[in-house]
Structures are given as C-alpha cells and as structure tokens.
TORBAKE-534223 format. One record per residue (C-alpha): x negated, y negated, z negated. Coordinates in steps of 0.2 Angstrom, whole numbers, padded with zeros to 4 digits, always signed. Last residue first. Layout:
BEGIN
XYZ
...
//
This chain:
BEGIN
+0197-0193-0126
+0186-0194-0138
+0179-0206-0153
+0187-0213-0168
+0177-0227-0178
+0176-0227-0195
+0166-0241-0205
+0161-0239-0223
+0154-0253-0231
+0140-0249-0243
+0139-0263-0254
+0119-0269-0257
+0109-0276-0269
+0112-0264-0282
+0103-0252-0269
+0090-0262-0266
+0084-0263-0284
+0086-0245-0287
+0075-0241-0270
+0061-0246-0279
+0050-0259-0290
+0048-0261-0309
+0051-0245-0317
+0040-0234-0307
+0028-0249-0299
+0021-0250-0319
+0018-0269-0318
+0035-0273-0324
+0036-0263-0339
+0055-0261-0340
+0063-0266-0357
+0081-0259-0364
+0093-0269-0371
+0106-0265-0362
+0097-0268-0344
+0112-0274-0335
+0116-0274-0318
+0134-0281-0315
+0146-0281-0302
+0161-0296-0301
+0178-0291-0307
+0181-0309-0308
+0191-0310-0325
+0178-0295-0332
+0162-0304-0327
+0165-0311-0345
+0164-0297-0355
+0151-0290-0345
+0138-0304-0346
+0145-0306-0367
+0138-0288-0370
+0122-0291-0361
+0117-0307-0369
+0120-0296-0387
+0110-0281-0379
+0095-0295-0375
+0088-0299-0360
+0088-0294-0342
+0103-0296-0332
+0109-0294-0313
+0125-0303-0307
+0137-0301-0291
+0147-0309-0281
+0146-0327-0290
+0160-0337-0281
+0173-0334-0297
+0159-0342-0311
+0162-0333-0328
+0145-0323-0325
+0135-0337-0321
+0141-0348-0333
+0139-0336-0347
+0119-0332-0339
+0117-0352-0341
+0122-0348-0359
+0111-0336-0359
+0096-0343-0353
+0095-0359-0359
+0088-0373-0347
+0081-0367-0329
+0092-0366-0313
+0084-0360-0297
+0091-0358-0281
+0085-0346-0267
+0094-0344-0252
+0101-0363-0251
+0088-0369-0241
+0082-0358-0230
+0065-0349-0233
+0051-0355-0221
+0037-0352-0232
+0032-0371-0236
+0049-0373-0247
+0049-0357-0255
+0030-0358-0262
+0035-0375-0268
+0050-0366-0277
+0037-0355-0285
+0030-0367-0297
+0046-0370-0306
+0046-0351-0306
+0030-0347-0313
+0034-0362-0326
+0048-0355-0333
+0039-0346-0348
+0050-0346-0364
+0068-0347-0355
+0062-0335-0341
+0071-0340-0324
+0090-0342-0320
+0090-0340-0304
+0105-0343-0290
+0103-0330-0277
+0108-0331-0258
+0109-0310-0253
+0100-0302-0238
+0094-0286-0243
+0076-0292-0244
+0084-0307-0255
+0091-0296-0267
+0074-0287-0267
+0064-0300-0271
+0073-0312-0285
+0071-0297-0298
+0054-0292-0297
+0046-0308-0291
+0057-0317-0308
+0049-0302-0317
+0030-0303-0310
+0031-0323-0312
+0038-0326-0331
+0030-0306-0336
+0040-0306-0351
+0057-0316-0351
+0065-0307-0340
+0075-0315-0327
+0093-0319-0325
+0099-0315-0306
+0117-0323-0300
+0119-0315-0283
+0130-0323-0268
+0135-0309-0256
+0134-0293-0260
+0122-0289-0244
+0129-0274-0233
+0124-0256-0233
+0132-0250-0218
+0141-0231-0221
+0144-0229-0201
+0157-0216-0199
+0159-0211-0179
+0174-0200-0179
+0183-0184-0175
+0187-0179-0194
+0177-0169-0204
+0166-0182-0210
+0146-0181-0205
+0143-0197-0210
+0131-0210-0201
+0119-0218-0211
+0113-0235-0218
+0095-0241-0217
+0083-0249-0229
+0071-0250-0217
+0070-0267-0210
+0070-0274-0227
+0059-0260-0235
+0043-0266-0231
+0046-0285-0235
+0054-0278-0252
+0035-0269-0252
+0025-0283-0248
+0035-0295-0261
+0030-0281-0274
+0011-0281-0270
+0010-0300-0272
+0018-0300-0288
+0006-0285-0294
-0008-0299-0288
+0000-0312-0298
+0002-0301-0312
-0016-0294-0311
-0022-0313-0310
-0013-0315-0328
-0019-0299-0336
-0038-0305-0330
-0034-0323-0338
-0030-0315-0354
-0014-0321-0361
-0010-0334-0369
+0008-0334-0362
+0011-0352-0355
-0005-0357-0352
-0013-0342-0345
+0003-0340-0332
+0000-0358-0328
-0019-0352-0324
-0013-0335-0313
-0004-0345-0303
-0016-0358-0300
-0028-0344-0295
-0015-0336-0283
-0013-0350-0272
-0018-0342-0255
-0010-0327-0261
+0008-0336-0266
+0006-0343-0248
+0002-0326-0239
+0016-0316-0249
+0028-0330-0244
+0025-0327-0227
+0027-0310-0230
+0043-0313-0235
+0048-0324-0221
+0041-0310-0208
+0053-0295-0216
+0069-0308-0216
+0066-0309-0196
+0064-0288-0197
+0079-0287-0208
+0091-0295-0196
+0096-0315-0201
+0113-0317-0203
+0113-0315-0222
+0098-0329-0220
+0109-0340-0209
+0123-0343-0221
+0119-0356-0235
+0135-0365-0239
+0138-0351-0252
+0120-0355-0260
+0123-0371-0261
+0140-0369-0268
+0133-0358-0281
+0117-0370-0286
+0133-0385-0287
+0142-0375-0300
+0125-0369-0310
+0120-0387-0311
+0138-0392-0318
+0137-0378-0331
+0120-0385-0338
+0104-0387-0333
+0088-0391-0344
+0073-0398-0335
+0058-0391-0340
+0045-0398-0352
+0026-0395-0354
+0012-0384-0364
+0016-0390-0380
+0009-0377-0395
+0018-0364-0401
+0004-0351-0402
+0013-0341-0388
+0012-0357-0378
+0027-0370-0381
+0040-0379-0366
+0050-0393-0372
+0067-0394-0365
+0074-0409-0354
+0090-0417-0356
+0097-0430-0340
+0115-0418-0342
+0116-0416-0323
+0099-0410-0321
+0086-0418-0309
+0086-0411-0291
+0072-0403-0280
+0077-0398-0264
+0081-0384-0257
+0100-0381-0259
+0097-0383-0280
+0079-0381-0286
+0080-0391-0304
+0067-0401-0310
+0050-0397-0317
+0040-0415-0319
+0023-0414-0322
+0014-0427-0330
-0005-0426-0324
-0018-0425-0339
-0021-0408-0340
-0018-0393-0326
-0026-0399-0313
-0041-0403-0326
-0041-0385-0329
-0043-0378-0313
-0058-0388-0309
-0064-0381-0328
-0062-0362-0324
-0052-0354-0339
-0061-0344-0349
-0067-0353-0363
-0051-0360-0365
-0043-0345-0368
-0055-0341-0381
-0051-0356-0390
-0033-0353-0385
-0032-0338-0396
-0029-0322-0384
-0012-0313-0382
-0010-0296-0378
+0003-0293-0363
+0022-0292-0369
+0032-0276-0366
+0050-0281-0373
+0056-0270-0389
+0068-0254-0385
+0056-0249-0370
+0061-0240-0355
+0052-0224-0353
+0069-0214-0353
+0074-0225-0339
+0060-0219-0326
+0075-0202-0325
+0087-0214-0313
+0106-0211-0321
+0119-0200-0313
+0137-0199-0310
+0141-0216-0299
+0125-0212-0291
+0134-0198-0283
+0148-0208-0273
+0133-0215-0264
+0129-0198-0256
+0147-0196-0250
+0164-0197-0260
+0169-0210-0272
+0159-0228-0273
+0157-0241-0288
+0164-0258-0290
+0182-0263-0291
+0196-0270-0281
+0195-0287-0289
+0179-0292-0277
+0174-0273-0269
+0182-0260-0265
+0177-0239-0264
+0177-0226-0253
+0161-0217-0249
+0160-0206-0235
+0156-0186-0235
+0172-0182-0246
+0183-0187-0233
+0196-0201-0229
+0205-0208-0218
+0219-0222-0222
+0221-0230-0205
+0216-0229-0187
+0211-0241-0173
+0196-0245-0183
+0196-0241-0199
+0186-0252-0212
+0183-0245-0230
+0174-0257-0244
+0184-0272-0240
+0176-0290-0236
+0178-0292-0216
+0164-0298-0209
+0158-0282-0206
+0173-0275-0196
+0175-0291-0183
+0161-0290-0173
+0164-0273-0173
+0180-0273-0167
+0177-0286-0155
+0164-0274-0146
+0174-0260-0147
+0188-0270-0135
+0204-0260-0136
+0209-0268-0152
+0216-0263-0168
+0206-0266-0186
+0212-0259-0201
+0207-0265-0217
+0200-0258-0236
+0195-0261-0253
+0192-0282-0253
+0205-0290-0266
+0207-0308-0272
+0215-0313-0256
+0210-0324-0241
+0198-0314-0233
+0210-0305-0219
+0216-0323-0217
+0198-0331-0212
+0194-0313-0202
+0209-0317-0191
+0207-0335-0192
+0190-0331-0184
+0197-0318-0172
+0210-0332-0163
+0228-0337-0165
+0234-0328-0180
+0250-0321-0187
+0258-0316-0203
+0267-0300-0209
+0271-0292-0226
+0275-0274-0228
+0284-0267-0242
+0284-0248-0245
+0280-0250-0262
+0264-0255-0272
+0268-0274-0273
+0250-0281-0274
+0250-0298-0276
+0243-0311-0264
+0255-0311-0248
+0271-0308-0259
+0267-0321-0272
+0267-0334-0256
+0253-0342-0254
+0246-0337-0235
+0265-0342-0231
+0276-0330-0224
+0287-0332-0207
+0290-0312-0209
+0294-0299-0224
+0297-0280-0218
+0303-0266-0229
+0305-0247-0230
+0321-0242-0239
+0316-0238-0258
+0322-0222-0268
+0321-0218-0285
+0334-0203-0286
+0353-0199-0283
+0359-0213-0271
+0350-0206-0256
+0345-0218-0244
+0352-0219-0226
+0342-0231-0216
+0350-0249-0214
+0332-0257-0208
+0326-0268-0219
+0321-0284-0213
+0316-0301-0224
+0312-0318-0220
+0302-0328-0233
+0310-0341-0241
+0300-0340-0259
+0316-0333-0265
+0316-0319-0253
+0298-0315-0257
+0306-0315-0276
+0318-0303-0272
+0304-0291-0265
+0295-0293-0280
+0308-0290-0292
+0312-0273-0282
+0296-0268-0281
+0294-0269-0299
+0310-0261-0301
+0306-0245-0292
+0290-0245-0303
+0300-0244-0318
+0311-0232-0311
+0299-0218-0307
+0287-0210-0293
+0297-0219-0279
+0305-0207-0270
+0302-0199-0253
+0297-0206-0237
+0296-0199-0219
+0306-0183-0222
+0305-0168-0210
+0298-0157-0221
+0311-0157-0233
+0305-0157-0252
+0302-0175-0252
+0321-0178-0252
+0328-0193-0243
+0319-0206-0232
+0319-0204-0213
+0310-0217-0202
+0320-0222-0187
+0327-0240-0190
+0308-0244-0195
+0302-0239-0179
+0314-0254-0170
+0308-0266-0184
+0290-0261-0177
+0297-0263-0157
+0304-0282-0162
+0288-0287-0174
+0275-0281-0157
+0286-0293-0148
+0287-0306-0155
+0268-0306-0162
+0261-0301-0145
+0254-0320-0142
+0252-0325-0160
+0240-0310-0166
+0246-0300-0178
+0240-0298-0196
+0250-0286-0207
+0247-0285-0226
+0251-0272-0234
+0238-0260-0225
+0239-0248-0241
+0223-0246-0251
+0228-0244-0267
+0245-0232-0261
+0260-0232-0266
+0266-0238-0251
+0281-0224-0250
+0268-0209-0250
+0263-0216-0232
+0276-0231-0226
+0260-0244-0227
+0246-0238-0219
+0254-0222-0210
+0268-0233-0203
+0257-0246-0198
+0247-0235-0189
+0261-0228-0178
+0265-0246-0174
+0247-0250-0169
+0247-0234-0157
+0263-0242-0149
+0254-0258-0147
+0238-0250-0141
+0228-0268-0145
+0225-0281-0131
+0232-0296-0142
+0224-0290-0159
+0231-0282-0172
+0225-0283-0190
+0231-0272-0205
+0224-0284-0219
+0223-0273-0236
+0231-0279-0252
+0221-0268-0264
+0222-0262-0282
+0207-0254-0292
+0194-0242-0291
+0184-0243-0306
+0164-0238-0311
+0157-0240-0327
+0143-0234-0337
+0142-0235-0354
+0129-0250-0362
+0142-0252-0375
+0138-0271-0371
+0158-0271-0363
+0167-0256-0366
+0184-0264-0371
+0181-0280-0359
+0181-0267-0344
+0195-0257-0349
+0205-0272-0350
+0200-0278-0332
+0203-0262-0324
+0221-0262-0333
+0226-0279-0326
+0217-0271-0309
+0227-0256-0308
+0223-0237-0306
+0209-0229-0305
+0196-0226-0319
+0179-0217-0320
+0170-0222-0339
+0153-0216-0343
+0143-0212-0356
+0157-0205-0371
+0150-0203-0387
+0157-0218-0394
+0176-0217-0390
+0181-0231-0382
+0185-0227-0366
+0195-0209-0372
+0204-0217-0388
+0214-0230-0374
+0217-0218-0363
+0226-0208-0375
+0234-0219-0384
+0238-0237-0372
+0237-0224-0360
+0249-0211-0365
+0248-0192-0366
+0236-0179-0356
+0220-0171-0362
+0212-0163-0350
+0193-0155-0356
+0182-0149-0342
+0163-0141-0346
+0171-0139-0364
+0170-0120-0360
+0162-0114-0347
+0169-0112-0329
+0176-0093-0328
+0184-0095-0313
+0202-0091-0321
+0199-0103-0334
+0197-0117-0320
+0211-0113-0312
+0223-0114-0328
+0215-0131-0331
+0218-0134-0312
+0239-0130-0316
+0237-0143-0328
+0230-0156-0318
+0245-0151-0306
+0257-0155-0320
+0250-0173-0326
+0260-0184-0316
+0271-0200-0326
+0259-0201-0338
+0243-0200-0327
+0229-0188-0329
+0217-0188-0344
+0199-0180-0339
+0188-0176-0352
+0172-0172-0342
+0154-0163-0341
+0142-0170-0332
+0129-0157-0320
+0126-0169-0306
+0141-0158-0298
+0151-0159-0311
+0153-0177-0310
+0155-0174-0290
+0171-0162-0292
+0179-0171-0307
+0182-0189-0298
+0187-0185-0283
+0194-0171-0284
+0205-0177-0300
+0211-0191-0288
+0217-0180-0277
+0228-0169-0289
+0236-0186-0294
+0238-0196-0277
+0250-0210-0284
+0250-0206-0301
+0232-0213-0308
+0218-0206-0316
+0208-0209-0331
+0190-0200-0333
+0179-0201-0349
+0161-0195-0342
+0150-0185-0355
+0132-0185-0348
+0123-0197-0335
+0115-0182-0325
+0098-0183-0321
+0090-0194-0305
+0072-0194-0298
+0077-0178-0289
+0090-0183-0280
+0088-0174-0262
+0077-0159-0269
+0085-0155-0285
+0104-0163-0285
+0104-0150-0267
+0114-0136-0274
+0127-0150-0285
+0124-0157-0267
+0133-0142-0259
+0147-0136-0271
+0150-0156-0269
+0156-0154-0251
+0165-0138-0256
+0175-0146-0270
+0179-0159-0261
+0186-0153-0244
+0197-0142-0256
+0206-0160-0264
+0206-0167-0246
+0215-0150-0240
+0226-0152-0253
+0232-0170-0251
+0234-0169-0231
+0243-0155-0226
+0254-0149-0240
+0255-0164-0252
+0260-0175-0236
+0271-0162-0227
+0279-0161-0245
+0285-0179-0246
+0280-0191-0260
+0290-0190-0275
+0278-0187-0288
+0282-0171-0300
+0291-0160-0286
+0279-0164-0271
+0263-0161-0284
+0271-0146-0288
+0276-0142-0271
+0258-0145-0265
+0248-0137-0278
+0258-0120-0275
+0257-0120-0259
+0237-0123-0260
+0237-0106-0272
+0222-0097-0262
+0214-0113-0257
+0214-0119-0273
+0206-0104-0277
+0193-0106-0263
+0188-0123-0268
+0188-0119-0288
+0175-0105-0284
+0164-0116-0273
+0162-0129-0287
+0158-0113-0298
+0144-0105-0288
+0137-0124-0283
+0135-0127-0303
+0125-0110-0304
+0113-0118-0288
+0110-0135-0297
+0104-0130-0315
+0112-0118-0328
+0101-0130-0338
+0113-0145-0337
+0130-0135-0340
+0120-0127-0356
+0115-0144-0363
+0135-0153-0358
+0145-0139-0367
+0142-0147-0385
+0146-0164-0378
+0161-0159-0369
+0168-0150-0384
+0165-0166-0395
+0172-0178-0380
+0189-0166-0383
+0188-0167-0402
+0189-0182-0402
+0203-0186-0389
+0212-0171-0400
+0210-0186-0415
+0216-0202-0406
+0230-0193-0398
+0236-0182-0385
+0254-0181-0381
+0258-0164-0374
+0265-0161-0358
+0286-0156-0355
+0293-0151-0338
+0304-0155-0323
+0318-0163-0330
+0330-0169-0316
+0330-0187-0312
+0333-0182-0291
+0319-0189-0280
+0309-0195-0297
+0307-0178-0303
+0305-0177-0322
+0291-0177-0333
+0294-0177-0352
+0281-0181-0366
+0277-0170-0381
+0274-0173-0400
+0265-0161-0411
+0253-0177-0417
+0239-0165-0416
+0242-0160-0401
+0243-0140-0396
+0227-0132-0390
+0224-0122-0374
+0209-0116-0372
+0193-0119-0363
+0184-0133-0375
+0202-0143-0376
+0216-0140-0360
+0232-0151-0370
+0248-0140-0372
+0262-0137-0358
+0280-0135-0359
+0290-0131-0346
+0293-0112-0353
+0277-0108-0347
+0282-0095-0334
+0297-0108-0332
+0285-0119-0324
+0278-0106-0314
+0296-0100-0308
+0299-0117-0304
+0285-0121-0293
+0288-0105-0282
+0307-0108-0281
+0304-0127-0274
+0306-0118-0256
+0304-0130-0243
+0319-0138-0233
+0318-0142-0213
+0334-0153-0213
+0340-0157-0192
+0341-0174-0188
+0349-0177-0172
+0339-0179-0154
+0358-0185-0148
+0357-0176-0130
+0344-0163-0138
+0356-0160-0155
+0369-0157-0141
+0364-0145-0129
+0358-0134-0142
+0377-0135-0150
+0382-0140-0166
//
C-alpha cells in the first residue's frame, strides 16, 4: 500500500511487540514454577501443578505449583519467624529494600509488561504505560513511608503476618498496592496470586532474591483460592487478611475470620456511575467512557459501567458513542495499537455473555459495533445497552466485562439519586464544565474515589477503596498505611473490664447528699427509648429491671426490640441537617452539650453511684472526664481535616474525611456515662447520626442524657437511644442494611456475632475482640483513632492546567 493511500484511508497498521524475551524467560524455567517460601523455591506438598494459558490464543504459557494447607502453613511460619528481625531493622533499612525493588522493576519493566500481557490478555500499551509505572511508583512512595514511620506514625506499630490475596485483572499492580505498604510498615507477607495470572508475581519473587530481601519477609504461594486461599485466611498465625476480588468471596472471607481478631481490608466489586451533564465537553466525555469501560476489556472493579447522561443531550451522545465504538480495535494484545485485548479466560467470557443475554431478555436495547473480533481467543466486542430500567439486572450487577449500561436523568439531584442507587460504592466519574456543579455532586455520591472530567486515575499517594458492598479500607496514601498498622496503646488493653471499686450501700448512702437522695428516691421514673428526638415506649411493651452492683433493684428500663431498632434507623436516616452542618456549627452544639452536662454534673454523679456503687468521688471524676471528653471532640469537629495529596498527575486530589452515615454504637458496660460519651460524641463530631445501645447493666446515664440532648439544640434523629439486652439489639443493628457502620464494645463472643452478621451488608465494624479500654485514660479512651473510624476518606480528583 502506498503512503498516500494510508493517509487517505487511515487504515490500521499493526505494531507488534516481540514476546521473545518473555518466552525465553519462561523456557529458562522449563515453563514450570514452584512456590517461593522462606526465600527459596519449594516444590508443592501436593506435587500438583496448574496450567496458565494465554487468553489471546489459548496456548500454554507455563505450569505453576498448586499449594495446599501444609505449604501455606510452612509459608506463614516462615513469615512469623522473619517478623522480629524485619521489625528490628527499622524504617530506614526497610526503605532501602523497597527502593531497591522499585529500581529492579524499572530495570526489567519491559519483561514484566510483556509477561503480564501474555498471562492476562490486556493490551501491551496498558501494561507498559500504566500498570508497571504505577507498580514502580508504589514501591518508591512506600520506601519513603518506611523511613518516616518513626516520626509520622510514632503511635503505631506493625500488625504482624499479613495474608494477601490478589485478583487476576491487575496482577502485578495489586501485588504492589498490597506488598509495598505492608513491608514498609514492618509486616511480613504471605501472598497468594490469582489462579489465572501468577507469572508476574513469581518474577517479582526473583527480584526479591536479587535485592537480598531477608528470607521469609515475602512468601508467594500459588494455587487454588478454595484451597490455598482458604488455608491462608483461616491460619491462626495470620494477623490480617487483605483481599481484592469479588464481593461474594469477600463476604465469605469476612464470615470465615469473624471473631478471630484479625484485621481485614476488602476491595471488592463495583458498578460505578459515569455522569455526563449537558454542559460537558462531549468529545472528551466519549474518550473518558472508552477509558472507563473498555480499559482492560472492562475487567476493572471501578469501571464506569453505568453511563448516566442528561436527557437533553442523550440522543447526540449515544450517536457519537456508537460511532466511537465502531473505531475500537479488538485483537492481539501484543499489538501496540490495539484498544481491547482478550477476556482473561473462558469462564469469565461465559459470565459476560450470560449477563448480556439476560439484558436482552429483560427488554434492554443492545448495540454492538461490528468490530473485527479474532476467533482464536476469548474476545468480546464492546457492548452498549440503552433503554435500561434502574431495576434491570445489568444495571445492578457487576458484569466485569466490556459492557456499558446507559440511563438518562433530568436534574442533578436525579443524577445523584441514580448514582447512589447501587449496593456498591467504589468510584464515580463526573463530567461538566461547571466546577461548582461538579463539587456539589462529588461529595453527595457514595463512592471512595470521584474523578471530575477524568477517569481511572490512580497514584500511590492517594487512597483507593470503597463504601458499602465495594468493601472497606484504603490502599495508597497515608490512609492506606493504617490498614497495615495498629495503635501501640492496644498492648495496654485489659483482658477483663476495668470496673471501679464498689462500696457497700451503707457507706455509699453516708456520702449521698440528702437533697439529691430525695430526688432520686420515691419517684417512679419511666426511662423510655429516645427515637427521632422524642421519648418513645418500646414496641414490645416490656421493661427490664435494673440492679446495682449488689443486686438491689433500683429501677426499670424499656426493653427495645427489632422494631425499635428499625424505627431508630429510620429516624436517623430522616435527619439530614446534622451531616450538612459545618464543623464549627457542630462544635457549638457539642460545647452546649458539655455546658448542660456540667450544670447537672452532681445529679449524673449520683446516678452513677446509684447504679455502680462506686464512691461519689470516682463518680464525680467520671462526670468531669465526660465533660472534658466532649470538649475534646468539640475542638476536633472543625479541625479533623483532609488534605490535598501530592499525586504525580496534574491534579488537585482532595482527600476528604466524610461521615460514615448512620452508625450503630454498642457502648461498653463499664463507665456508663463516660463509655457512652467516649463513643457517641466522636461519631457525632464527624457528622454521623447514631443509633445507640447503652450499657445494659447501667443504662440510666444514657436515658438521663437524652434530656441533655433535648435542651442542647441537637437535631431530632441525630442521636437515637434503644435500651435493652445489649447483644440481642447489637445483632439487629449488625443485620440492618441501612446501618453504615457499627462500633461494638463488649464480649469476644459478641464481636464474632457482629462481624459475621455484618458481612451480608458489608458494613464497617470496629470491635474490641474481648479487650477492654480504661476509659478514664485519655490515651485509651479518646483521640484521632476514634475520628478515623467515624469517617470514610473520599478522594476527589480535579484536573488543572490549560
């Protein structure tokens, strides 16, 4: 063909990448790989090997070891033995290793890129220009955090042995996102790569050998998720599980570890909205769609798979989009000008096709461009559905393929409602030339990452993670480091509740002022529930006797049940003003609460004495500490800020702490007033509405406190108090789908129930696992840790520059 003809027709010309170096690498290993345990290549106990195939042509690439329970046990023991020395090295020495790993990956970047493409099926230009540079960036970035840990995270320490399970869609990138921060913070790791795509992880193990990483610090066990993955999750010496993958598997893992005390972070599925307003640059938004849904063949957890386009431009937008779809090149991923490569394997191909056929059967209108799709390999054409109802299966379920589902909206409020009409909450993309509109919508969309006039932006300095059934925890940024650390103060927690010394009633009564005594006695007090700003009788019509420390009857309290919890949750959701108030405004209300409590401090102290039989002096100390604690969080209300991350892109990347939403708080039994204040007030300070289960043994401090709330300008529904059997009510909160997070301070058995039941809705939990705080000690009873658990970090990416 003549050059003139090429320019006239712009006909496609191939630009193939050579696979020869990667093939030579595989041949040098006889296309067979063992397990990497304790710094050595170890044959599997099962003597079994699995096959890895190139999804682009179905050819065999290599065989890798199939680990079983004994192999995983060996790897975990190796990691546990290596842990003390790795911690003792200190941050500076660990930083040197991470820096060396980054340098070595750079030196072998092309081999990593080609091997990833052969193993996964994604286009070489994606692995070469996106995946590998992000991997290198993570190791460099976290080398810095390793050095800074002693000063910037001085109150935190390593978690221990980390079990990490990564997916097949970004094999090496997910390895970097997990391994780099874990090692930087002084942990050791056992990593299980995906069944389909283990090759780059094994090459990374060789890089670790080359830089002299101490034996046992990183162990890699390949094999089946149902065998090796399950063994890793359930191993008693694994202190934390980090998982990226499907929501269903994430739920299974969470149930498996329930009550074990293991930390867990989950980055799961998504159905991310791609919102286009009528004033958007349509051509730019079209290219954004290409990156959002056809990048990596749509096999991306944060893929912009739900297109929400303003009705006034929908027809024009769809026409342009279909035209652009027709120009996408689907083919050999080793060709540098290919847009879409192959689906990872046959089973995923069939899953995509099944959901597409279901969309057609549900009456959605399908469009597939007549792109040339290779026959030999697992290729799926770019697909668009229009005329899709919000209840359609394809509008709700993650397809994890190159399938875009489109709907229209009229107003920006409708766009927000549609965006949030999902059980997921991983990411969102907003397209408009009106920055005011963009910044109004971004905080209202329930997603961990929001990209404005861009999509799929990632960087090691900015946390990534979701809300709802997209999981919890963050990877990247300082917020991601907390997933691999724990507060040093936890070592001081007690295995038994810390209860004030009690006194015999006669001694107590001798200290009690006669006037106060006359107020507390001889009047039948009816302690009701507090729901929606009103005192409410319990749905069941039952009450519970309240006894003091010596078993003496002192009164009755309402026995709440499931319906009362439901009513409280509805009241909390109905209250919209508290979260919308500025931090300064919330602070003023909290100061007012402290002021009103101070006025009634003597009465509250007497009530504590009546319930617990502790001395009046210790009860007064508890009240004074409660007032001080309210002041602490009032002070924090307008000072617990986010930050602008220093990402490598030309972006203002805002890390905004957002309220979790509606939180369930199950208070400790000890220190009935201070335990209530120490858990409820930090959640309120951050803008959450709460449903509170107060101390079961000593509930009157909480039921007296709602009188403080009523006189302190707290909006009705912000705080809802349901008394009764603590663990029964806690289970109802854990099961409730409209509770966004739960704090539980109780028994180890109760923690297990909460964590297990919370798995269905994938709500965040903060549990004490049978360890007890000294609430009178400021180091244990207050601080930024409480605020961190009362917030979610949302990263909003805003491009700048001409």
